[in-house]
N, C-alpha and C positions, 0 to 999 in steps of 0.2 A: 689536171687538166678533169674537166667533167661534161663528162657524156652528152646531157644533156643540153649541150652550148655547143658541141660539135656537131655537124654533119653527120647522120646514125648513116655509116659505112655498113647496111646493112642490105640480106636480101628486105626489099620493095619497102626501107626507108625506115623498116618497121623499130622501136623502139630496145635499143640493147641494155637490156636487162641482167645480159649477165655483168655489165658495165659499172652498176647503176648501186651507191652507197647510200643510205642514210642522209650523209653529211651532202651529197651535193643539190636537195632539194630548192634549200635557200637561198644559197645562191644562184641558181638557177631562175627562183623567183624572181629576186632584187634584181635580176639581169635582164629577165623578161620581161617585165613593170618599165623597166629602163625604157626598153628598146620601143617600145609600145606608146610608152609618154612621149615618146622623143618624134615617133608618126603623130601623133594627135596635134602636137608642137605645130610641126612641118605644114596640117591643114590647118588652123588656125592662123599662121599666119602668110599660108598665100593669102595675094593679092586679087588677083583670078576673081573672076564672078563665080561663084559657087555653082554649086553642078553635082549631077547625080557621080558621079568621075573622080571628079576630086576633091568628094567629100565620101558622100553612103561608103564608097566604093574602096577609096583609101582606106575606110576606117576599117571598113568589114576588115582587109589586107593585113593592120597594122599589130592584132596578138594572134599572129600563128603562132607566135613560139612560145608562148603565156599558155595557150590552146595545146600546144603539144607537152608543157611544163604540169599543168596545173590538172591535166587528164592522165599522165601517168601518175601523180602524187593519190591523185582521189582514190582512182578505181586500186591502189595498191595498199591505200586507209583500208578498205571495203572485203580485198582478199585476198590479203598477205600481211597483214598489222602488225608492229608489235608497242613493247610501252615507248618505245622511241618514237616512233611516228607521231603518235597520241598530242605524247607530248611535241609534236614539229607541226603538227594539225595549230595547236593553239596557238604561232604564232602563223604559221601558214593563213590561214581561213582569213583571222585578223584583216590581214596585210590586204590581199586580193578583195574581200568582203570594201575595203578600204580605194580603192584601186579603182572600182568599179564606178565603186558615188563620185570619186573624182569625176570622174566619166563624165555621167549622165547631171551632175552637178552646176558642170560645166556650163556660164553661161556665151560664153564666147562661140564654145564647138556649137551647142542649139540653136546660137542665131543666123549659125552655118546649115544646118540640120534644117531649121525654120522656112531657108528663103528657100533651100528648094523640094519641099514637102510644099511650098504656099504655091507655085508656079509647075504642079505635077502633072497636071491635063493641058500642061502645050508642053511638055519633056517627049514625047510620046514614045512612054519607056512601053516595054514588054510583060509579062507578069511576070513574069519574075522578079523585076528592078520594078513590078508601081506591089510586090508582095516588099522588096526586101526595105525599102526606103518608110514603108506604112512600119513597120517592123524595128526598122531606128527611133524613128520621129517619137514611135509610141515606145521606148526603151526609156526615155528623155521626159516623155510628158508622166506616163504611168510612173518613175523612180524620182521627181524631186526639181526639174528642171526649172517648172512655172513658181517651185517658190519663195519665199522671201528669205533673201541669209539669215536667217536666227531659223527659220523654220528647218533650212538644211540643214543647218549644223547638228538640228536635232534627230535628222534623218538619218545621219552617217555615225551619230552614238547608236541610236539602235539599231540596225545592220550592225552595224561592229557587236555591238550583244548576241542580238541574234548569231551571227555567224559561235560565237565561243560556246553560244546556249545550244546548239546544235552535237556540237561534238563533243562534249561533256551524256547530255544524252545518249549518244550511244557508245560512247566507250562506257560509260556507268550501264546497259545492256549486255553487253560484248561481255564485258567481266564477272557479272552476275550469269549470263548464261556459261559463260566457261567453268565459273568457279565450284557448282552444282555438279556432282556423282553420288549417283545411288550403290556400294557395291554391295553385290545378293554372294552371302556364304554357302547359302541348303541350295542343292539341286530344288527342293520340294515349291520353293520359293519359282521360278520358272513358270510352273502347271500355267499350260494354255501357252506357253511363247513358241513360238514358229524355233523349228531349230535352223533357221536362218539366223533369225536371230539371238540362239545363244550365243551359237558361233562366234556370232561378231563381238556379243559384250565381255566376254570370253577374253578374246581377242585386244579390243577396247582396256579389262582390265591389265592384260597381259603391259601391255605399251605403258599402266600406270605405276606399274611394280607390285601389282597384284594376281598373279598366278594363279590358277585353281578358282577363281573367283569370278563373280560375273559381274562388269560396271556401265549403270544405261545414266546416258546425259541429256543435255535437255534441249539436245544437237536434232533434228528435226526426222532421221533416219533411228535413230536410239527411243526417242520419246513418241514419237507416233504410234509404231508399230507397240511395242509397252501400254499403252491408252488401250487398245483397240481389242488386243488381245491376252494379256496378262492377268489367270482367272485370282488375284491375289488384290482383292480389293482394298485394303490397306497401305498394300501399294505405290495401285493405281492412283491414292486418294496424297498418297507422298507427291509424286512423283507430278499431276496436273499442281499442287500444290505451290510447289516447288515452282514450274514453269508459273503458272499466274501471280506470282511476288514477284516472277526480276525487277525489282529498278523502284519497289514497295512494301519494303523489310523495312522503314527508318532509320536506317540505316546511315554511314556516311553517302554511299550509289543513293539512294530515293529518288526519285525522281520525279516528285509530286510538286514541288517551288519549283524548277525547270519547265515544268508542261505550264501548270500556272501564265508564269514570268512570260515563255513563249507566244500561250495564246493572247497574252496580255497585252505585248510589245507590235506581235501583228497588227491587233485591233490600231494600235496610238497608229501606228504606222499606217494603215485606211486612212484614218481620219485626218493626217495629217496631210493624205495624197488627195482628202476631197471624199472618200468613200466612208457609205455609213459602216462596213463591217469587212472583213479581210476578203470573207467572201465574194463581198461584192465587185471588192479591187480583182480577186485569181477570177472570179465568172464570167468579167468582162472578155476576158482571152480567150474563151473555148465555144465549144462549140453548145453551154448547156444554156453559156452566157449571164445568166442572173442564179440566183436564190430560189425563187419563187419557181423557175423551170426543173430544178433538184427534185425540188420537193414533191413534185405535181409527181414524178418519176417514181423513188422512192414510196407517196403513196399510193399509185396506181397497182407498182408492185408488191405491194404490201396489200392490201386489199385482196388481192387475186391469192395471192398463198398463205396469210393469215390462216383460217380455220383452216389448209389442208397440215400447215404445220403442229399447227393444235391437238388439230386429229393424231397428227403420225406419231409426233409424243408422247398422248395418251397411251401408244400400241405398243409403243416400246416402252413403255411406266407399269402398262399389264401383264406383259411378256419376261420382265425382268423378276415383279412380286410373285406368275405363277414358274416360274424356274428359281428361282433361289432367296424368294422372299424379301425380297428387295421393298420395304415400308415405304420410303422415299431415293428418289430418281434423283441423283447427282451429277454434276459436275465429268465429273470423271469415271460417269458408269454408263453414259452415254452409246459411247463410240464402241464399247464393249459389250455390248446387250444388240446396238444396232444393226454391230458385223455380224452378231449369232441370227438374231433376224431374216439376215440378208441373203443368210447364207442358204440360212431355211427353206424359206421363199423361195431362192432360185438356185440354188445348191450352188451358191460361189461363191470366192470373198479368193483376195489379195494373194491367197498361197498357192490357190489355181493358176494363178495367171502369170505370179512372178517366174518362176521356169520359161514361160513364153517371152520375157523382155531382158534378155544379155543386153546387159550396157551397150555393148559394140556393137550387137544386132540395131537394137534403137535408133545407135548413133547414124547405122548407115539405113535403116529406115528414111526418118528424116532426110538426109540425102535422095534419098531415093526419089523421093519425091520434089526434092528441089529441082532432080532433075527431069520430071514426070513432067512438072506444072510449066517449068521456067527454061529448062535445058541448061544447067548449072555442075557441073562436076566441083568436086571435093579430092585434092592430092596430098594428104600430109607429108609435111615438109619436116625437117628433124635439124634442117638451119637456119630457122629464125627464131632467139630469143626468147627464153620466157618467165613468167617471172617466179613461176615453184616445178618440180617436176611431173607434177601431177599434171599443168598444163596437156594441150595437146593442139599441132598449129598444121595451120591447112591456107596452098592457093585452093579462092576459088575462081573456078573461068567459064564464060560461055558457051553457047552450045557448038561455038565457031573455036573455041581455043584460048581464046581472050581473058589474059587478065579481069578477073571484076573485083576483085579482095583482100584480104587478111581476114582467117576469122579461129580465131583461140577461142577454145571449151576450156572447160575448169570447175571441175564434178564437184571430187569425195570435202565432206567435211575437216577443217583444220583450227586448233587454237585461236588462227591468228586472221578471220576467216566465219565475217559475219554468218545470219540465221539467213536460206530462202534462195531465192532464185532470182536471177536479173541479168540482165540483157545491157551491156555500158560499150562505146566506143574509144580505141587510140585513137584513131586519126579521121576525122568526117572528111567526108568526100566532098570537092570542088574542086572547078577549075580553074586552074591559074596559066594565064598565058599559054592558053591556049592549049592544057594539057588539064587533061582531065587526073586531076588523082585521084585515085581511091581509096575507098574506104581500110579500114587495120581493124574488126568490129569479133569481142567478146558474149560469149553464157559462157555465167557462171551460177553453180550452182549444188547444191548440199545433199548426191544423192547418195544408196546406202552400199555404202564400201564391200572389197570384193574383201573374201574369207580364205583361210586358209584351202581348204575346202571346197571353195565353190564363188565361180566369176559375181563380181556384182551381177545383182538381178531386184528389175526395178521391178515397186509399186503400180496399179494402172495409174494411181496419183503422181507417178515419179515420170511418168513417160507424157499422160500430157502437159505439166511441168516441160517438157525438153519439147516436144512439140511447140505451144505455148513463146519456152522463148524462143526455140528460135524463127517461129512467127515476127520476133522484131528485129530476130536479124538478119533478115533476110529485108526488112526494112529498111535497115541500115546499109546493108551489099550492096539493091539492086540500085540504090539511089542512083540519079542521073538528074544532078540539078547545078545552076554557076557558081550559086556559095553559099557558105557550109553554114550558113546562121538560118538557116531556111530546104536545109538537106536532110535525107531518114527521115529522124526519129522527131527532127527537129516542128514539130504538129499539138497542133492543140493537144492536152493531154489527155481530154476524152473522145480524145479520137487516135490515140497511138497507140490505146488497146486492141484494138479492131484488126491487124496484120497479127499479131499475138493468139486473140482467140478463135477469131476463124480459123487456125490451122489444128487447134485441137479437137475439132471437128470430123481430121480426115484422122484421129485414132481411135475413133467407132464404128470407122467400117473394112467391113473383112475385105474387098477390094484392095485399100492397104494396107492395111492388119498382112498380109498375103507375102506381103513386101519383103515384111521382118520379122513377123511374131513366131521363132519356132524355137522346139525343147530346144535347151542347150546340152544337152546329153541325145536324146535324139535323133536331132534335126525334125522333126514333127512340124506339119507346121500348127497355130492355135484355128483349135477345129471350129465347123460353124456353129454346133451348140451352143459356145461356147461365146461367141462373138454374141451370137443372140439373148445369152444370159446375158452378158453383159450391158447390152442395150436394151434390155428389157428391163435391167437390175438399174440402171442409170440414172436414171427418173425416179426410184425407189429412196423418199425423203428425203424430193426436190424444196418441199415445202417450207421446212423446217433450214435448209441449203442455203435457201433465199433468203431466210428471216435473217441470217446468222449476215449475211453480205451487208444486208439492208439497215442491221443496227449499227454496226460498221462504219456503217455509211453516215451515217445519222449522229455515231457520237464524230464525227468529225464537225460536221455541219453544225451540229451544237458549241463543239471551240471556238470554232470561227464565225457563224453567222449571228450570230448576239456579240455581247457584250462579256464576255468572260471576265470581265477583272474586280467585279464581286463575288467570285466565287470565292469558298473557301474550302470546304471537303470536295476536295479532288475525285475521292469515289462517289462520295450523295451526290456528286452532280451526273459521274456517267451513270448509275444506278435510274435519274431519275433521264437522262439522256435514251435510254435504252430498252424500258419499264413495256414500249408496247409491241415492241418484237421478239421482248426472253422468253423461254418456254420452259425455263428452267430456272428454280433460284440462284441469284448471285451469295455467292461466296467469301466471306467476310475472309479477307486479310489477300485478295488474290482481286485484280485490278490491268481492265486491257488499255488505260491511256497510257500510264505508265512505261511501256515496251511496246508500246503503240508508233514504230519508227516510218512510215510510212506518211506518216502526217506531223512530228515532232522532228523526223531529222532526215527524211525524205525530200522528196517535191510532190507529195499526194494533199500537203495542204488545203483545204476547202474542196480538194478530188480526186476520195476513193470512194465517190459514185461509179465515177467513169469507167471500173472496172462494168459498175453493171446499165450502163450508158453505152459501153460498146457492143456487149450484150445481144440488145437489139441490132445494133451494128450485124455483128458477126454472123444470130443467129437470120438472116431477112441475106444476108453474104450465102453462105453456105445452103441457103434451101437453094437460092438462083444456080449455082454451082447441081448441087445433086439432084435438079431438076433435069440437069441437061447432063450430068454426066462429072463423077468427082474428080477427074484429069483432063476436062473438056482441056481442048487446047484453045479455041477459040475466047470460055469465062476469061481463063490464068493470063492471060497476052489484056485482055479489059482491066485486066485488079492489076497487071504488072503496070501495064500505062496510064491509069489511070487513077490510082495509090503507090501502088512500093516504087514505086522512079518517080513520084512526084515531091515529094516531102511536104513542108509546107507552102510550095509553092502556091498556093491558089487555095481557098477555104473548103474545109474538109467537104462540108454541108453540098460542094458542089461536085470536087472531084467522087465525091457518092456518088454524084448521082448522073457525072459521066463515065462510072463501072454498073451499077446498079437498073439506069434506066428511070428511076422515081426515090421518092426519100422512102425510108422506112418506115415502117408503123411498129408495135410492141406484141405481135400475133404474131412471128413465128416464136420469137423468146417462148412463151408461153403455149406453143404446139410442140416445141423441144420439150418443154420442164412438164409439161403433163397436164397445165394450169389452165386451159384453153379448153 
């Protein structure tokens, strides 16, 4: 019996992870594809006049089982994978891609879709129906339906190879991350490291069979505090070089050829479909619309941030030289001396803040914010199956006690989980025969683990990360759409970061912090002066932070807004793309592109600018809240009704204007960053 192919006899129809084994995935995929194909064939064989109901709606509901299988599989390959799953991916992904191409390149099916699309003005469709029809039509036209047979075959080959390369890229980065560990044997080499960091490193070493030593890894909760606090410059360098050289060592896991091949195939694919570049193809379906608009935004922000960033970096260089005689500031020095400067200037650092950010309290905090803004409550459930013992499961209810969503939360790093933080779903919201099928939403993070003597105490960056991912989760949970394809976070990628980024703003407000920021030992609320220092210091170094984000956006566009086929040296290409915003000399042997999963294995290709684009929106939106009260119920209701619940049912700028009453400008962002 294959649990993926049976009716889920679980609370809320959640995935039965307790019964799921690796051997279930390929048979489930084959069966789900078979069922989806049969339903598509029925659409094609229908001799009645093509309508929205018998073509578009039938197609929308043809892959419900396939969605369930693929969401389970791909979420596990990110959060709880193993070598066997990696091998399965190499067959699973190309097979799924081939099925997608079979649909989008099917001439007879496209004829049916086009027949409905051509008479759309006479069908009396509502907004959601019109949006879905447009999305389905474009999914064909943008994926080769209008191509000749030989070009369709070429597209199939490209897509199959791209799906395989993406899996290989991720696997190389994950294995490189997991392989590195730096053991420290002498306690004197821990100089500068906070007690909690030392304790976590001792626990890591013990788990690795090296009790009495301290182990540091490339996982963020280990790497970031080491680089920030270690007084041992040579060890900081060792860690930074290991981090920066992931999949860039000239060994069998080197991603250079994969990066070049992915970029070239995307360019070739875009040309095949009639677009100048991959960026032109991607941005047609974004708020930005075309590469020139993205470059305009990035250059406008660069012009505002460059002088401030350069001045800040000179200050850090002078400080490092004054206190330690550092003649040339390196990348592994910046965080260390910046943190020291910030503490000296504002008398604040992460170690002063962490006691107020016990993970359980921060979780309660975001739940309370959701209750105050949107009337939600979160009830922990122990009867919902989960894929790892660390995962927490909740039922989400609205103010009337009605079921809204299932919520999974997975907070700590482990070998089978990729780095970073993300939100995902195991089931999309949709209406099925009049029944509102509520979503199953998950957030996955890599936070500081508890130790033998301390609970999980978060850095402030981890606090804002939790608020960020929870903002995405709210977008998924509160969806109130009819069709899964446009529900929840199925929106333009430069709009999807608005709900996540806007929620981060609450973490800086005393009114919000007082809900949860209590000292884990004394219960004392975070002091007002500490919150003020936090706010005062939040913009410190913002010029440099902005330039770093712009650098990643420019690197993304360099790979995707031109012809990458002539790139011979990945590293030289990267340096050239980012030289205008680079404030420190690049380090030989390190490279960003080779581990830049967002653009080479995630969905952010030609879209990394989205974070900055959405920052313009989120600063403007939060200014609206703050002017009227951060827990203003009327504005929260407008945000819920016009943004969070509407998914991609309408163009995002129209949704934003309905919420805000006007289009955003960059002024609020520049004011917040202290650059205006």
